[in-house]
All heavy atoms as an XYZ file, in Angstrom:
692
protein
N       0.812     -1.210     -0.082
C      -0.022     -0.025     -0.021
C       0.853      1.277      0.051
O       0.489      2.244     -0.767
C      -0.950     -0.012      1.212
C      -2.090     -0.892      1.073
S      -3.223     -0.570     -0.278
C      -4.029      0.900      0.150
N       1.942      1.307      0.751
C       2.759      2.612      0.753
C       3.213      3.050     -0.666
O       3.128      4.181     -0.947
C       3.924      2.323      1.733
C       3.417      1.122      2.512
C       2.560      0.322      1.669
N       3.752      2.053     -1.479
C       4.201      2.437     -2.760
C       3.045      2.859     -3.666
O       3.178      3.794     -4.455
C       5.012      1.354     -3.422
O       4.194      0.087     -3.564
N       1.828      2.150     -3.528
C       0.699      2.489     -4.359
C       0.209      3.784     -3.908
O      -0.135      4.637     -4.898
C      -0.380      1.473     -4.135
C      -1.634      1.678     -4.928
C      -1.814      1.539     -6.209
C      -2.787      2.040     -4.216
C      -2.985      1.641     -6.878
C      -4.026      2.326     -4.879
C      -4.082      2.140     -6.170
N       0.102      4.111     -2.652
C      -0.417      5.449     -2.245
C       0.629      6.491     -2.547
O       0.222      7.711     -2.750
C      -0.748      5.418     -0.797
C      -1.956      4.651     -0.457
C      -2.310      4.560      1.073
O      -1.354      4.587      1.858
O      -3.562      4.468      1.347
N       1.915      6.269     -2.754
C       2.839      7.212     -3.020
C       2.597      7.819     -4.390
O       2.772      9.011     -4.661
C       4.268      6.690     -2.892
N       2.107      7.008     -5.279
C       1.777      7.346     -6.671
C       0.434      7.866     -6.808
O       0.203      8.911     -7.518
C       1.973      6.103     -7.563
C       3.479      5.693     -7.584
C       1.542      6.380     -9.054
C       3.612      4.391     -8.272
N      -0.544      7.203     -6.217
C      -1.940      7.532     -6.424
C      -2.609      8.507     -5.363
O      -3.730      9.048     -5.516
C      -2.875      6.250     -6.505
O      -2.787      5.531     -5.246
C      -2.298      5.405     -7.685
N      -1.892      8.579     -4.246
C      -2.430      9.436     -3.166
C      -3.093      8.466     -2.011
O      -3.204      7.426     -2.232
N      -3.286      9.145     -0.869
C      -3.763      8.334      0.176
C      -5.114      7.834      0.131
O      -5.963      8.446     -0.664
C      -3.704      9.339      1.429
C      -3.720     10.742      0.773
C      -3.044     10.536     -0.620
N      -5.365      6.599      0.515
C      -6.725      6.053      0.466
C      -7.320      5.846      1.903
O      -6.547      5.748      2.803
C      -6.487      4.611     -0.120
C      -5.880      4.549     -1.500
C      -6.695      5.312     -2.567
C      -6.037      5.360     -3.944
N      -5.462      6.614     -4.163
N      -8.664      5.968      1.828
C      -9.398      5.854      3.150
C      -9.592      4.313      3.459
O      -9.587      3.922      4.587
C     -10.663      6.656      3.163
C     -11.392      6.432      4.287
C     -10.327      8.045      2.917
N     -10.102      3.656      2.408
C     -10.534      2.308      2.655
C      -9.550      1.247      1.819
O      -9.693      1.025      0.691
C     -11.915      2.102      2.012
C     -13.009      2.807      2.737
O     -12.888      2.851      4.006
O     -13.962      3.334      2.100
N      -8.599      0.691      2.658
C      -7.589     -0.172      2.100
C      -8.283     -1.322      1.640
O      -7.847     -1.926      0.595
C      -6.522     -0.438      3.184
C      -5.679      0.709      3.478
O      -5.730      1.759      2.814
O      -4.825      0.543      4.373
N      -9.261     -1.850      2.257
C     -10.061     -3.102      1.839
C     -10.588     -2.979      0.360
O     -10.451     -3.842     -0.406
C     -11.107     -3.436      2.868
C     -12.301     -2.526      2.763
C     -12.452     -1.387      3.594
C     -13.432     -2.629      1.997
N     -13.590     -0.908      3.184
C     -14.253     -1.613      2.114
C     -13.731     -3.539      0.982
C     -15.465     -1.357      1.496
C     -14.929     -3.418      0.266
C     -15.802     -2.304      0.577
N     -11.054     -1.754      0.128
C     -11.626     -1.488     -1.149
C     -10.516     -1.453     -2.312
O     -10.750     -2.078     -3.396
C     -12.435     -0.127     -1.186
C     -13.185      0.178     -2.433
C     -14.144     -0.896     -2.829
C     -13.836      1.542     -2.306
N      -9.513     -0.943     -1.969
C      -8.270     -0.961     -2.930
C      -7.835     -2.315     -3.167
O      -7.698     -2.657     -4.317
C      -7.186     -0.115     -2.364
C      -5.869     -0.243     -3.273
C      -7.403      1.395     -2.177
N      -7.806     -3.105     -2.101
C      -7.387     -4.559     -2.317
C      -8.396     -5.258     -3.080
O      -8.156     -6.133     -3.963
C      -7.081     -5.154     -0.989
C      -5.891     -4.598     -0.301
C      -5.616     -5.340      1.005
N      -4.302     -4.985      1.615
C      -4.170     -3.922      2.397
N      -5.259     -3.220      2.737
N      -2.909     -3.571      2.928
N      -9.748     -5.003     -2.876
C     -10.755     -5.770     -3.483
C     -10.721     -5.421     -5.009
O     -10.845     -6.359     -5.918
C     -12.224     -5.352     -2.960
C     -13.336     -6.157     -3.458
S     -12.994     -7.824     -3.064
C     -13.811     -8.764     -4.223
N     -10.621     -4.202     -5.339
C     -10.567     -3.801     -6.759
C      -9.401     -4.411     -7.467
O      -9.522     -4.939     -8.594
C     -10.471     -2.321     -6.936
C     -10.261     -1.875     -8.384
C     -11.807     -1.627     -6.516
N      -8.214     -4.437     -6.798
C      -6.957     -5.109     -7.311
C      -7.156     -6.567     -7.561
O      -6.728     -7.103     -8.556
N      -7.776     -7.206     -6.587
C      -8.137     -8.737     -6.744
C      -9.032     -8.976     -7.928
O      -8.887     -9.896     -8.640
C      -8.677     -9.264     -5.412
C      -7.583     -9.444     -4.303
C      -8.358     -9.698     -3.006
C      -6.565    -10.466     -4.713
N     -10.027     -8.061     -8.032
C     -11.001     -8.293     -9.133
C     -10.350     -8.125    -10.417
O     -10.527     -8.698    -11.449
C     -12.276     -7.330     -8.970
C     -13.196     -7.721     -7.907
C     -14.267     -6.631     -7.743
C     -13.935     -9.112     -8.292
N      -9.505     -7.095    -10.522
C      -8.728     -6.858    -11.816
C      -7.790     -7.929    -12.152
O      -7.693     -8.243    -13.270
C      -8.023     -5.441    -11.624
N      -7.161     -8.448    -11.083
C      -6.360     -9.605    -11.362
C      -6.998    -10.847    -11.852
O      -6.636    -11.484    -12.777
C      -5.503    -10.050    -10.000
O      -4.836     -8.912     -9.579
C      -4.734    -11.189    -10.112
N      -8.287    -11.124    -11.320
C      -9.075    -12.216    -11.755
C      -9.561    -12.043    -13.187
O      -9.503    -12.976    -14.034
C     -10.206    -12.469    -10.782
C     -11.182    -13.415    -11.417
C      -9.801    -13.034     -9.548
N      -9.969    -10.866    -13.504
C     -10.457    -10.483    -14.878
C      -9.286    -10.640    -15.812
O      -9.409    -11.319    -16.858
C     -11.069     -8.995    -14.965
C     -12.339     -8.929    -14.170
C     -11.197     -8.671    -16.459
C     -12.720     -7.573    -14.022
N      -8.050    -10.007    -15.518
C      -6.946    -10.254    -16.319
C      -6.532    -11.743    -16.490
O      -6.150    -12.091    -17.634
N      -6.426    -12.469    -15.490
C      -6.095    -13.859    -15.614
C      -7.043    -14.647    -16.488
O      -6.626    -15.460    -17.290
C      -6.054    -14.475    -14.224
N      -8.351    -14.421    -16.274
C      -9.247    -15.012    -17.183
C      -9.155    -14.802    -18.572
O      -9.135    -15.534    -19.447
C     -10.689    -14.615    -16.634
O     -10.905    -15.030    -15.281
C     -11.890    -15.234    -17.586
N      -8.958    -13.435    -18.904
C      -8.727    -13.091    -20.338
C      -7.346    -13.685    -20.758
O      -7.297    -14.112    -21.984
C      -8.761    -11.566    -20.432
C     -10.048    -10.937    -20.108
C     -10.026     -9.422    -20.163
C     -11.217    -11.398    -21.117
N      -6.378    -13.696    -19.994
C      -5.038    -14.283    -20.427
C      -5.197    -15.756    -20.708
O      -4.785    -16.213    -21.770
C      -4.038    -14.029    -19.368
C      -2.599    -14.487    -19.650
C      -2.052    -13.904    -20.913
C      -1.710    -14.385    -18.423
N      -5.872    -16.547    -19.867
C      -6.056    -17.915    -20.086
C      -6.864    -18.124    -21.335
O      -6.541    -18.962    -22.125
C      -6.695    -18.552    -18.794
C      -7.281    -19.960    -19.239
C      -5.835    -18.594    -17.620
N      -7.912    -17.410    -21.542
C      -8.707    -17.480    -22.744
C      -7.912    -17.200    -24.032
O      -8.105    -17.964    -25.088
C      -9.976    -16.578    -22.580
N      -7.097    -16.190    -23.997
C      -6.289    -15.800    -25.090
C      -5.301    -16.935    -25.417
O      -5.121    -17.320    -26.576
C      -5.628    -14.446    -24.851
N      -4.695    -17.560    -24.343
C      -3.640    -18.541    -24.713
C      -4.256    -19.796    -25.133
O      -3.708    -20.571    -25.946
C      -2.984    -18.837    -23.326
C      -2.106    -17.759    -22.905
C      -1.147    -18.018    -21.808
N      -0.190    -18.776    -22.442
C       0.981    -19.366    -21.690
N       1.048    -19.001    -20.362
N       1.874    -19.955    -22.278
N      -5.584    -20.059    -24.871
C      -6.195    -21.233    -25.413
C      -6.948    -20.832    -26.610
O      -7.544    -21.709    -27.267
C      -7.386    -21.726    -24.386
C      -6.728    -22.150    -23.085
C      -7.757    -22.731    -22.157
O      -8.949    -22.508    -22.208
N      -7.386    -23.568    -21.226
N      -6.897    -19.614    -27.075
C      -7.445    -19.266    -28.427
C      -9.050    -19.149    -28.390
O      -9.715    -19.178    -29.371
N      -9.481    -18.998    -27.122
C     -11.002    -18.929    -26.963
C     -11.460    -17.520    -27.429
O     -10.938    -16.554    -27.210
C     -11.326    -19.100    -25.485
N     -12.496    -17.479    -28.205
C     -13.137    -16.263    -28.724
C     -14.648    -16.380    -28.579
O     -15.332    -16.784    -29.486
C     -12.776    -16.069    -30.131
C     -11.285    -15.691    -30.294
C     -11.007    -15.460    -31.661
N      -9.583    -14.994    -31.829
C      -9.180    -13.755    -32.332
N     -10.102    -12.905    -32.553
N      -7.972    -13.463    -32.418
N     -15.103    -16.110    -27.356
C     -16.612    -16.319    -27.098
C     -17.151    -14.889    -26.959
O     -16.412    -13.989    -26.494
C     -16.922    -17.107    -25.894
O     -16.432    -16.545    -24.721
C     -16.264    -18.510    -26.076
N     -18.422    -14.821    -27.062
C     -19.122    -13.617    -26.802
C     -18.982    -13.112    -25.262
O     -18.784    -11.942    -24.823
C     -20.516    -13.606    -27.072
C     -21.523    -12.459    -26.840
C     -21.027    -11.128    -27.496
C     -22.989    -12.727    -27.048
N     -19.009    -14.069    -24.414
C     -18.868    -13.748    -22.990
C     -17.528    -13.159    -22.610
O     -17.507    -12.251    -21.806
C     -19.031    -15.093    -22.112
C     -20.374    -15.738    -22.210
C     -20.617    -16.646    -23.411
O     -19.772    -16.826    -24.238
O     -21.664    -17.338    -23.406
N     -16.474    -13.674    -23.229
C     -15.152    -13.136    -23.000
C     -15.071    -11.790    -23.586
O     -14.412    -10.840    -22.884
C     -14.021    -14.063    -23.514
C     -13.887    -15.374    -22.929
C     -13.062    -16.256    -23.713
C     -13.237    -15.185    -21.450
N     -15.644    -11.472    -24.778
C     -15.676    -10.261    -25.385
C     -16.381     -9.225    -24.461
O     -15.815     -8.021    -24.303
C     -16.220    -10.197    -26.756
C     -15.788     -9.055    -27.727
N     -14.449     -9.010    -28.085
C     -16.496     -8.151    -28.176
C     -14.412     -7.870    -28.803
N     -15.535     -7.432    -28.876
N     -17.415     -9.605    -23.885
C     -18.228     -8.748    -23.085
C     -17.442     -8.468    -21.684
O     -17.427     -7.323    -21.271
C     -19.625     -9.317    -22.628
C     -20.295     -8.705    -21.541
C     -20.474     -9.411    -23.939
N     -16.863     -9.441    -21.159
C     -16.002     -9.251    -19.921
C     -14.879     -8.192    -20.289
O     -14.619     -7.227    -19.489
C     -15.335    -10.518    -19.506
C     -14.488    -10.480    -18.367
C     -15.191     -9.969    -17.108
C     -13.777    -11.889    -18.055
N     -14.104     -8.382    -21.362
C     -13.136     -7.441    -21.772
C     -13.611     -6.041    -21.949
O     -13.083     -5.085    -21.372
C     -12.334     -8.019    -22.972
N     -14.635     -5.916    -22.786
C     -15.196     -4.654    -23.108
C     -15.755     -4.023    -21.849
O     -15.461     -2.802    -21.633
C     -16.235     -4.718    -24.207
C     -15.801     -4.915    -25.601
C     -17.068     -5.218    -26.521
C     -15.065     -3.716    -26.094
N     -16.525     -4.668    -21.181
C     -17.156     -4.179    -19.970
C     -16.172     -3.688    -18.880
O     -16.306     -2.691    -18.306
N     -15.162     -4.529    -18.569
C     -14.178     -4.133    -17.574
C     -13.329     -3.008    -17.973
O     -13.158     -2.027    -17.132
C     -13.373     -5.330    -17.031
O     -12.737     -6.038    -18.332
N     -12.907     -2.918    -19.225
C     -12.084     -1.842    -19.723
C     -12.896     -0.537    -19.670
O     -12.427      0.604    -19.379
C     -11.540     -2.157    -21.101
N     -14.236     -0.686    -20.181
C     -15.079      0.491    -20.175
C     -15.211      0.981    -18.651
O     -15.279      2.244    -18.453
C     -16.337      0.127    -20.752
O     -16.351     -0.223    -22.122
N     -15.541      0.128    -17.836
C     -15.834      0.510    -16.388
C     -14.512      1.120    -15.792
O     -14.659      2.234    -15.169
C     -16.100     -0.793    -15.534
N     -13.438      0.611    -16.004
C     -12.231      1.245    -15.401
C     -11.866      2.521    -16.002
O     -11.578      3.601    -15.301
C     -10.915      0.256    -15.608
C     -10.811     -0.787    -14.527
C     -11.020     -2.095    -14.899
C     -10.471     -0.413    -13.272
C     -10.905     -3.092    -13.845
C     -10.368     -1.425    -12.258
C     -10.534     -2.752    -12.673
N     -12.158      2.682    -17.314
C     -11.863      3.967    -17.991
C     -12.885      5.116    -17.559
O     -12.440      6.249    -17.172
C     -11.902      3.729    -19.532
N     -14.116      4.608    -17.407
C     -15.100      5.511    -16.993
C     -14.849      6.104    -15.647
O     -14.922      7.308    -15.357
C     -16.463      4.915    -17.098
N     -14.578      5.223    -14.745
C     -14.280      5.637    -13.307
C     -13.018      6.568    -13.290
O     -12.957      7.584    -12.573
C     -14.042      4.398    -12.321
C     -15.487      3.720    -12.293
C     -13.505      4.735    -11.029
C     -16.550      4.505    -11.476
N     -12.037      6.100    -14.011
C     -10.761      6.761    -13.949
C     -10.994      8.304    -14.334
O     -10.582      9.192    -13.840
C      -9.678      6.231    -14.948
C      -9.079      4.847    -14.325
O      -9.359      4.752    -13.029
O      -8.560      4.221    -15.119
N     -11.648      8.439    -15.586
C     -11.850      9.781    -16.180
C     -12.818     10.589    -15.358
O     -12.537     11.705    -14.953
C     -12.494      9.588    -17.672
C     -11.374      8.941    -18.512
C     -12.965     10.890    -18.154
C     -11.772      8.448    -19.872
N     -14.010     10.025    -14.971
C     -14.872     10.795    -14.178
C     -14.393     11.386    -12.928
O     -14.476     12.587    -12.646
C     -16.166      9.847    -13.937
C     -17.189     10.667    -13.130
C     -17.430     10.554    -11.802
C     -18.236     11.597    -13.633
N     -18.545     11.223    -11.521
C     -19.040     11.911    -12.636
C     -18.514     11.896    -15.012
C     -20.135     12.781    -12.772
C     -19.614     12.824    -15.041
C     -20.342     13.157    -14.100
N     -13.760     10.413    -12.129
C     -13.345     10.893    -10.730
C     -11.987     11.798    -10.924
O     -11.788     12.575    -10.013
C     -13.179      9.772     -9.812
C     -14.616      9.326     -9.407
C     -15.155      8.154     -9.918
C     -15.446     10.096     -8.565
C     -16.521      7.829     -9.620
C     -16.660      9.760     -8.129
C     -17.201      8.710     -8.777
O     -18.537      8.252     -8.369
N     -11.059     11.434    -11.851
C      -9.914     12.251    -11.922
C     -10.260     13.600    -12.467
O      -9.727     14.590    -11.995
C      -8.916     11.659    -13.012
N     -11.184     13.750    -13.327
C     -11.522     15.135    -13.826
C     -12.233     15.781    -12.776
O     -12.190     17.160    -12.726
C     -12.386     14.978    -15.103
C     -11.592     14.554    -16.319
C     -12.517     14.439    -17.592
C     -10.391     15.371    -16.622
N     -12.891     15.249    -11.770
C     -13.647     15.941    -10.657
C     -12.684     16.204     -9.555
O     -12.966     16.938     -8.587
C     -14.757     15.010    -10.167
C     -15.938     14.952    -11.090
C     -17.053     14.326    -10.339
O     -17.039     13.744     -9.299
N     -18.234     14.375    -10.958
N     -11.422     15.698     -9.707
C     -10.404     16.007     -8.666
C     -10.649     15.093     -7.364
O      -9.968     15.229     -6.452
N     -11.476     14.095     -7.492
C     -11.655     13.123     -6.401
C     -10.669     12.061     -6.305
O     -10.306     11.643     -5.221
C     -12.894     12.369     -6.600
C     -14.231     13.228     -6.583
C     -14.649     13.647     -5.193
N     -14.858     12.553     -4.303
C     -15.927     11.864     -4.152
N     -16.967     11.987     -4.947
N     -15.904     10.925     -3.222
N      -9.876     11.706     -7.364
C      -8.730     10.912     -7.327
C      -7.579     11.506     -8.127
O      -7.779     12.486     -8.931
C      -9.105      9.471     -8.026
C      -9.494      9.585     -9.496
C     -10.122      8.750     -7.149
C      -9.782      8.238    -10.170
N      -6.409     11.076     -8.002
C      -5.244     11.592     -8.599
C      -5.420     11.517    -10.117
O      -5.884     10.627    -10.624
C      -4.014     10.738     -8.144
O      -2.818     11.079     -8.884
N      -4.749     12.572    -10.740
C      -4.818     12.592    -12.319
C      -3.857     11.450    -12.854
O      -3.975     11.201    -14.066
C      -4.309     13.947    -12.685
O      -2.973     14.271    -12.229
N      -3.117     10.752    -12.068
C      -2.392      9.683    -12.482
C      -3.261      8.583    -13.050
O      -2.842      7.793    -13.936
C      -1.384      9.132    -11.429
C      -0.330      8.142    -12.080
C      -2.165      8.399    -10.390
C       0.663      8.778    -13.017
N      -4.441      8.539    -12.608
C      -5.473      7.560    -12.948
C      -5.896      7.752    -14.570
O      -6.400      6.899    -15.136
C      -6.761      7.562    -12.198
C      -6.477      6.852    -10.872
C      -6.150      7.507     -9.816
C      -6.592      5.529    -10.809
C      -6.049      6.787     -8.601
C      -6.450      4.834     -9.529
C      -6.074      5.484     -8.410
O      -5.983      4.854     -7.287
N      -5.596      8.992    -15.017
C      -5.908      9.206    -16.463
C      -4.874      8.401    -17.255
O      -5.338      8.147    -18.452
C      -5.802     10.697    -16.656
C      -6.885     11.574    -15.997
C      -6.599     13.125    -16.301
C      -8.310     11.247    -16.594
N      -3.807      8.087    -16.824
C      -2.764      7.268    -17.528
C      -3.525      5.787    -17.680
O      -3.403      5.245    -18.782
C      -1.528      7.160    -16.850
N      -4.063      5.380    -16.662
C      -4.832      3.984    -16.780
C      -5.965      4.114    -17.766
O      -6.229      3.223    -18.602
C      -5.329      3.576    -15.394
C      -5.989      2.164    -15.617
O      -5.359      1.367    -15.863
O      -7.154      2.165    -15.181
N      -6.640      5.306    -17.764
C      -7.809      5.425    -18.634
C      -7.260      5.430    -20.119
O      -7.978      4.841    -20.923
C      -8.520      6.759    -18.360
N      -6.137      5.941    -20.376
C      -5.547      5.946    -21.780
C      -5.258      4.462    -22.162
O      -5.690      4.063    -23.293
C      -4.302      6.705    -21.820
C      -3.570      6.462    -23.109
C      -4.649      8.285    -21.714
N      -4.735      3.688    -21.208
C      -4.535      2.238    -21.560
C      -5.810      1.550    -21.719
O      -5.949      0.667    -22.634
C      -3.667      1.634    -20.391
C      -2.324      2.222    -20.225
C      -1.643      1.598    -18.861
C      -1.488      1.904    -21.362
N      -6.864      1.714    -20.929
C      -8.150      1.119    -21.022
C      -8.721      1.481    -22.412
O      -9.367      0.614    -23.118
C      -8.995      1.360    -19.914
C      -8.570      1.045    -18.500
C      -8.374     -0.465    -18.288
O      -8.910     -1.204    -19.056
N      -7.453     -0.824    -17.345
N      -8.654      2.768    -22.845
C      -9.267      3.186    -24.018
C      -8.451      2.563    -25.294
O      -9.147      2.179    -26.225
C      -9.219      4.746    -24.165
C     -10.186      5.449    -23.183
C      -9.937      6.905    -23.222
C     -11.630      5.071    -23.394
N      -7.188      2.373    -25.088
C      -6.484      1.636    -26.111
C      -6.821      0.177    -26.290
O      -7.056     -0.322    -27.366
N      -6.966     -0.412    -25.175
C      -7.664     -1.805    -25.180
C      -8.927     -1.954    -25.810
O      -9.333     -2.752    -26.613
C      -7.684     -2.363    -23.740
C      -8.278     -3.809    -23.528
C      -7.457     -4.799    -24.345
C      -8.291     -4.200    -22.113
N      -9.871     -0.911    -25.466
C     -11.176     -0.845    -26.078
C     -11.087     -0.635    -27.622
O     -11.730     -1.253    -28.449
C     -12.022      0.348    -25.510
C     -12.518      0.064    -24.224
C     -12.991      1.284    -23.488
C     -13.590     -0.997    -24.206
N     -10.167      0.231    -28.136
C      -9.923      0.302    -29.515
C      -9.452     -0.909    -30.147
O      -9.905     -1.235    -31.279
C      -8.760      1.444    -29.782
N      -8.571     -1.661    -29.545
C      -8.180     -2.980    -30.092
C      -9.291     -3.977    -30.166
O      -9.471     -4.798    -31.013
C      -7.003     -3.561    -29.199
C      -5.666     -2.926    -29.370
C      -4.732     -3.506    -28.317
C      -5.158     -3.042    -30.716
N     -10.078     -4.010    -29.067
C     -11.258     -4.858    -29.037
C     -12.260     -4.577    -29.974
O     -13.108     -5.389    -30.447
C     -11.832     -4.988    -27.623
C     -10.990     -5.622    -26.478
C     -11.501     -5.165    -25.079
C     -10.880     -6.993    -26.726
N     -12.429     -3.311    -30.442
C     -13.467     -2.861    -31.326
C     -13.129     -3.188    -32.820
O     -14.005     -3.146    -33.659
C     -13.701     -1.423    -31.263
N     -11.765     -3.560    -33.065
C     -11.471     -3.961    -34.373
C     -12.197     -5.093    -34.852
O     -12.408     -6.058    -34.003
C     -10.000     -4.212    -34.504
C      -9.144     -2.943    -34.211
C      -7.654     -3.278    -34.615
N      -7.293     -4.635    -34.282
C      -6.137     -5.198    -34.105
N      -5.109     -4.312    -34.255
N      -5.955     -6.467    -33.873
N     -12.467     -5.195    -36.083
C     -13.280     -6.493    -36.522
C     -12.283     -7.571    -36.486
O     -11.046     -7.493    -36.821
C     -13.553     -6.104    -38.070
C     -13.217     -4.595    -38.307
C     -12.389     -4.185    -37.181
N     -12.854     -8.791    -36.181
C     -12.110     -9.915    -36.078
C     -11.830    -10.469    -37.552
O     -12.777    -10.474    -38.346
C     -12.714    -11.098    -35.290
C     -12.894    -10.772    -33.935
C     -13.445    -11.937    -33.179
N     -14.223    -11.386    -32.086
C     -14.959    -12.248    -31.364
N     -15.022    -13.509    -31.614
N     -15.601    -11.809    -30.255
N     -10.682    -10.934    -37.685
C     -10.271    -11.701    -38.927
C     -10.884    -13.051    -38.929
O     -10.690    -13.719    -37.898
C      -8.809    -11.728    -39.245
C      -8.152    -10.348    -39.465
C      -6.810    -10.432    -39.820
N      -6.022    -10.837    -38.623
C      -4.769    -10.974    -38.612
N      -4.036    -10.734    -39.612
N      -4.187    -11.230    -37.382
N     -11.436    -13.553    -40.079
C     -11.853    -14.923    -40.108
C     -10.575    -15.865    -40.200
O      -9.620    -15.516    -40.717
C     -12.743    -15.106    -41.389
N     -10.813    -16.939    -39.575
C      -9.549    -17.798    -39.566
C      -9.676    -18.830    -38.595
O      -9.640    -19.648    -37.989
């Protein structure tokens, strides 16, 4: 927590930070396993689009309101990049 808070600012609810981190880890691990197995299902696409959209929306909304550090806008850029990749049409094959 100290190194995380040094970058993002102090947090009131450490448990919430840990919960979001764990959920992000589970989502990422699920998508990684699916990618390594070559799985391309609607459910995985919805998980990827939905989680990237949610993280980007929260990052942008609260950073622009000054409620969280502007460093979260860097994460929003990464999430929007992921959304752009996910929006590309899939090649048949």
